[in-house]
C-alpha positions as CSV (number, residue, x, y, z in Angstrom):
1,X,-0.1,0.3,-0.1
2,X,3.3,2.5,1.1
3,X,4.6,1.7,-2.4
4,X,1.2,2.4,-4.3
5,X,1.0,5.6,-2.4
6,X,4.5,6.5,-2.8
7,X,4.2,6.0,-7.0
8,X,1.1,8.2,-6.5
9,X,2.7,11.1,-5.0
10,X,5.6,10.9,-7.4
11,X,3.4,11.4,-10.5
12,X,1.9,14.2,-8.5
13,X,5.0,15.7,-8.1
14,X,5.8,15.6,-11.7
15,X,2.2,17.0,-12.8
16,X,3.0,19.8,-11.0
17,X,6.8,20.1,-11.7
18,X,5.7,20.2,-15.3
19,X,3.0,22.1,-15.1
20,X,6.0,24.5,-13.5
21,X,8.5,24.6,-16.2
22,X,5.6,24.8,-18.9
23,X,4.8,28.4,-16.7
24,X,8.2,29.1,-16.8
25,X,8.3,28.9,-20.4
26,X,5.6,30.4,-21.2
27,X,4.6,32.8,-18.6
28,X,2.0,34.8,-20.3
29,X,0.0,32.1,-21.8
30,X,-2.5,32.6,-18.4
31,X,-2.7,36.3,-19.2
32,X,-3.1,35.8,-22.8
33,X,-6.0,33.0,-22.2
34,X,-7.6,36.1,-19.9
35,X,-7.4,38.0,-22.6
36,X,-8.9,36.3,-25.4
37,X,-11.6,35.3,-22.9
38,X,-12.2,39.2,-22.8
39,X,-12.2,39.3,-26.6
40,X,-14.7,36.8,-27.1
41,X,-17.3,38.4,-24.8
42,X,-16.5,41.3,-27.0
43,X,-17.1,39.9,-30.1
44,X,-20.5,37.9,-29.0
45,X,-22.6,40.8,-29.0
46,X,-20.5,43.1,-31.2
47,X,-21.7,42.3,-34.7
48,X,-25.7,42.2,-33.6
49,X,-25.5,45.3,-31.7
50,X,-29.0,48.0,-32.7
51,X,-26.9,51.1,-34.2
52,X,-23.6,51.6,-35.7
53,X,-22.7,54.1,-32.7
54,X,-22.7,50.6,-30.6
55,X,-20.8,48.6,-32.8
56,X,-18.3,51.3,-33.3
57,X,-17.7,51.3,-29.5
58,X,-17.7,47.9,-28.7
59,X,-15.0,47.7,-31.9
60,X,-12.7,50.4,-30.1
61,X,-12.6,48.2,-27.1
62,X,-12.0,45.4,-28.8
63,X,-9.1,46.4,-30.8
64,X,-7.8,48.1,-27.0
65,X,-7.8,44.9,-25.2
66,X,-6.2,43.0,-28.1
67,X,-3.5,45.9,-28.7
68,X,-3.0,44.6,-24.9
69,X,-3.0,41.1,-25.1
70,X,-0.3,41.5,-28.6
71,X,1.6,43.6,-25.5
72,X,2.3,40.4,-24.0
73,X,5.5,38.4,-24.7
74,X,5.4,35.3,-26.2
75,X,1.8,37.0,-27.4
76,X,3.0,36.0,-31.2
77,X,2.9,32.4,-30.3
78,X,-0.4,32.5,-29.0
79,X,-3.4,31.2,-31.5
80,X,-6.5,33.2,-30.5
81,X,-8.4,30.4,-32.2
82,X,-11.4,30.9,-30.0
83,X,-12.1,34.2,-31.6
84,X,-14.2,32.2,-35.2
85,X,-15.1,35.8,-36.4
86,X,-11.7,37.3,-36.2
87,X,-9.2,35.9,-38.7
88,X,-5.7,35.3,-37.5
89,X,-3.5,34.1,-40.4
90,X,0.4,33.7,-39.9
91,X,3.0,33.3,-42.8
92,X,4.3,29.9,-43.8
93,X,7.3,31.0,-42.9
94,X,6.5,32.4,-39.6
95,X,7.6,36.2,-40.5
96,X,3.7,37.7,-40.0
97,X,0.9,37.3,-38.9
98,X,-2.1,39.4,-39.9
99,X,-5.3,39.9,-37.9
100,X,-8.3,41.2,-39.7
101,X,-12.3,41.4,-39.4
102,X,-14.9,44.1,-40.0
103,X,-18.0,45.5,-39.0
104,X,-21.3,45.3,-40.8
105,X,-23.3,48.4,-40.7
106,X,-26.8,48.2,-40.6
107,X,-26.8,50.3,-43.5
108,X,-25.4,46.9,-45.4
109,X,-22.1,47.5,-46.2
110,X,-19.0,47.0,-44.1
111,X,-15.9,48.7,-42.7
112,X,-12.7,46.6,-42.1
113,X,-10.4,46.5,-39.4
114,X,-6.8,44.9,-38.7
115,X,-3.3,44.8,-37.8
116,X,-0.1,43.2,-39.0
117,X,2.1,41.2,-36.2
118,X,5.9,40.7,-36.8
119,X,7.5,38.1,-35.1
120,X,10.8,39.5,-33.1
121,X,14.3,38.0,-31.7
122,X,13.1,39.6,-28.2
123,X,9.5,38.8,-28.5
124,X,9.0,42.9,-27.7
125,X,6.0,44.3,-29.8
126,X,6.0,45.1,-33.3
127,X,2.6,45.9,-35.5
128,X,1.5,47.6,-38.2
129,X,-1.8,48.9,-37.9
130,X,-4.4,48.5,-41.0
131,X,-6.5,51.2,-41.6
132,X,-9.5,51.0,-44.0
133,X,-9.2,53.5,-46.5
134,X,-11.9,51.7,-49.0
135,X,-13.9,54.9,-49.7
136,X,-10.7,57.2,-50.6
137,X,-9.1,54.5,-53.0
138,X,-11.0,55.6,-56.1
139,X,-9.0,53.2,-58.2
140,X,-8.5,49.2,-57.5
141,X,-5.1,49.2,-58.9
142,X,-3.7,51.9,-56.2
143,X,-0.6,50.5,-54.5
144,X,-1.6,51.6,-50.5
145,X,-0.2,51.2,-47.5
146,X,-1.1,50.2,-44.2
147,X,-2.3,53.6,-43.2
148,X,-4.6,53.9,-46.8
149,X,-5.4,49.8,-46.8
150,X,-8.0,48.5,-49.3
151,X,-9.8,46.2,-46.4
152,X,-10.5,42.7,-46.4
153,X,-11.0,40.0,-44.0
154,X,-7.6,37.9,-45.3
155,X,-8.3,34.4,-44.5
156,X,-5.1,32.8,-46.5
157,X,-1.0,33.8,-47.0
158,X,1.2,32.6,-50.1
159,X,4.5,33.4,-49.7
160,X,5.6,34.5,-53.8
161,X,9.5,34.1,-54.0
162,X,11.3,34.8,-56.5
163,X,15.1,34.6,-57.5
164,X,17.5,38.1,-56.6
165,X,14.0,39.3,-54.6
166,X,12.9,39.9,-51.3
167,X,9.9,38.0,-50.6
168,X,6.3,39.4,-51.2
169,X,2.7,37.3,-50.2
170,X,0.1,37.0,-51.8
171,X,-3.2,37.4,-49.5
172,X,-6.6,36.1,-50.1
173,X,-9.8,38.1,-49.0
174,X,-13.2,38.3,-48.4
175,X,-14.5,42.0,-49.2
176,X,-18.1,42.7,-48.5
177,X,-19.1,44.9,-50.2
178,X,-23.0,45.8,-50.2
179,X,-26.9,44.7,-50.0
180,X,-26.1,43.5,-53.9
181,X,-23.0,42.3,-54.4
182,X,-20.1,41.1,-52.8
183,X,-16.2,41.4,-53.3
184,X,-12.8,39.0,-53.0
185,X,-9.4,40.1,-53.4
186,X,-5.9,38.9,-54.3
187,X,-3.8,41.4,-52.5
188,X,0.0,41.6,-52.5
189,X,2.0,42.6,-49.1
190,X,6.1,43.7,-49.5
191,X,8.1,45.1,-46.8
192,X,10.5,47.9,-48.1
193,X,12.2,50.0,-45.4
194,X,10.2,48.7,-42.5
195,X,7.2,49.5,-43.8
196,X,4.3,48.0,-45.1
197,X,3.3,48.2,-49.3
198,X,-0.3,46.5,-50.9
199,X,0.1,46.3,-54.8
200,X,2.4,45.2,-56.8
201,X,2.6,45.1,-60.6
202,X,2.5,41.3,-60.9
203,X,-0.8,40.4,-62.6
204,X,-0.4,39.4,-66.2
205,X,-3.5,38.7,-68.1
206,X,-4.3,38.3,-71.7
207,X,-2.1,40.0,-74.3
208,X,-2.2,43.5,-74.3
209,X,-3.5,44.0,-71.3
210,X,-2.3,46.5,-68.6
211,X,-0.2,44.7,-65.5
212,X,-2.4,45.0,-62.6
213,X,-1.2,45.7,-58.8
214,X,-4.3,43.4,-57.2
215,X,-7.3,41.7,-58.5
216,X,-10.5,42.6,-57.4
217,X,-14.0,40.7,-58.3
218,X,-17.2,41.5,-57.5
219,X,-20.5,39.4,-58.0
220,X,-24.0,38.7,-56.7
221,X,-24.6,38.6,-53.1
222,X,-26.0,35.6,-53.1
223,X,-23.4,33.5,-54.6
224,X,-20.6,32.6,-53.5
225,X,-17.0,32.2,-54.9
226,X,-13.8,30.2,-54.8
227,X,-11.0,31.6,-54.9
228,X,-8.1,29.4,-53.0
229,X,-4.6,27.9,-53.6
230,X,-4.6,24.8,-55.3
231,X,-1.5,23.1,-53.9
232,X,-2.0,20.2,-56.4
233,X,-1.5,22.8,-59.4
234,X,0.9,25.2,-57.5
235,X,-1.6,27.5,-59.0
236,X,-4.2,30.6,-57.2
237,X,-7.6,29.2,-58.7
238,X,-10.9,30.8,-58.3
239,X,-14.1,30.8,-60.2
240,X,-14.8,32.4,-63.6
241,X,-17.9,34.8,-63.2
242,X,-20.3,36.1,-65.9
243,X,-23.0,38.3,-66.2
244,X,-26.5,35.9,-66.1
245,X,-27.0,37.8,-69.0
246,X,-24.5,39.5,-71.9
247,X,-26.9,42.7,-71.7
248,X,-25.5,42.9,-67.7
249,X,-22.2,42.9,-68.6
250,X,-20.6,45.6,-66.1
251,X,-23.2,45.6,-63.6
252,X,-22.2,42.6,-60.9
253,X,-25.2,42.5,-59.4
254,X,-25.4,40.0,-62.2
255,X,-22.8,38.5,-62.2
256,X,-21.6,34.5,-60.5
257,X,-19.8,31.4,-61.7
258,X,-20.3,30.0,-65.1
259,X,-18.9,27.0,-63.4
260,X,-15.6,27.2,-65.3
261,X,-12.1,28.2,-63.5
262,X,-9.4,30.1,-63.7
263,X,-6.1,30.7,-61.9
264,X,-2.8,32.7,-61.8
265,X,0.4,30.9,-61.3
266,X,3.6,32.5,-61.2
267,X,6.2,32.3,-64.1
268,X,9.3,34.4,-63.8
269,X,8.3,36.9,-61.4
270,X,5.0,37.7,-62.3
271,X,1.6,36.0,-61.8
272,X,0.1,35.3,-65.0
273,X,-3.4,34.1,-65.7
274,X,-4.5,30.6,-67.2
275,X,-8.4,30.7,-68.3
276,X,-10.2,27.7,-68.3
277,X,-8.3,25.0,-65.9
278,X,-10.2,21.7,-65.2
279,X,-10.6,21.4,-61.6
280,X,-13.2,20.5,-59.6
281,X,-15.1,22.8,-57.5
282,X,-14.5,21.4,-53.9
283,X,-16.9,23.1,-50.8
284,X,-14.5,25.4,-49.0
285,X,-15.6,27.0,-45.8
286,X,-13.5,29.7,-46.6
287,X,-15.2,30.3,-50.0
288,X,-17.5,33.0,-47.9
289,X,-17.4,34.8,-45.3
290,X,-21.0,37.0,-44.4
291,X,-22.8,38.0,-41.2
292,X,-26.0,39.7,-42.0
293,X,-25.3,43.3,-41.1
294,X,-28.9,43.6,-40.0
295,X,-29.0,43.1,-35.7
296,X,-31.2,40.1,-35.1
297,X,-34.2,40.4,-33.9
298,X,-34.9,38.7,-30.3
299,X,-38.3,37.5,-29.9
300,X,-41.0,38.7,-27.0
301,X,-41.7,36.0,-24.6
302,X,-45.5,36.6,-23.5
C-alpha cells in the first residue's frame, strides 16, 4: 500500500513540476487566455449591436484589449483560436501574422479592421495597424500602405519567392461590399524599408492588357465564389465570373460563377493568368464569410 501511495505521490509531484516548467517557459499563457476570454465576450455582441455607434464603440474596446494582449511576451505564438469571427493568419515562414475582421453596418456596408504583427527576436511588440480607406481609393489598381488599406478579411497567405528579390506575400481575402454584391481580393503585401506596401505590378492578364497591382472580384451577394490556393496545381484558382445575361455586362449585381475556372500561376517574376482550367469545385469553408448586417430580432416572451 505504501509503495502504491509513493508511486502516486511521485506522479503528482512530476505533474506539478511539469506544470511549473510549462508556466516558466510560457509565463504569458495564462494572461493571454484571459485576454482571449475578454475579446470573445466583446465579439459575441459586437456584430448584432442595434446601431452603428454601438458596434464601433464595442469595436474600439476590442482593439484596445487586443493591443494590450499583444503586448504580452510570447503573444506571437498564441493562436487566439476561440475568436472565430476574427481571422488570424500566420505566414508559412512565421515572419508575421495578420489579424483582420469587419464590422457590418446597419446600412448593409462593411468597414474593415486589422493589424500586422511582426515576429521579433526579443519578443517585443511590433504592430502595423491597418486603416481601411476603401472609400478614398478610387482606383483598385492603386499601390497603398497600411495607413491607406484596401480592407479585407484575409484567410490565406502565400509566400511569393522570386530569385534575387525579397519575398512578397499574396493575400486572399473576402471583402463584403453592400446589399447587392460581395467582393474578393487577391492582394500582394511587401515589406520595404520597415514599411508595408499593398499592391504590386505582378498580375499578367491576356495579351495587350495592363499588368495589374491587385485583383478584385465582384459578384451577386446571394452567390459564393471559390478563391484559394490549389497546392496540387501550384496555382491560385478561382471561379470565372460572368453576367447572367450578356446585356448585364459590367453590372456586377448580376455576376456569378459560370462553372468554369481560371487561375494565376507564377511564371518568372509575374503571376500569369491561366484560363479555363479543369478543376473540381470542392466545397471550401473559406469560400465566403458573411454576417447579416441587420441586428437579429429577439422574440418577445409573453
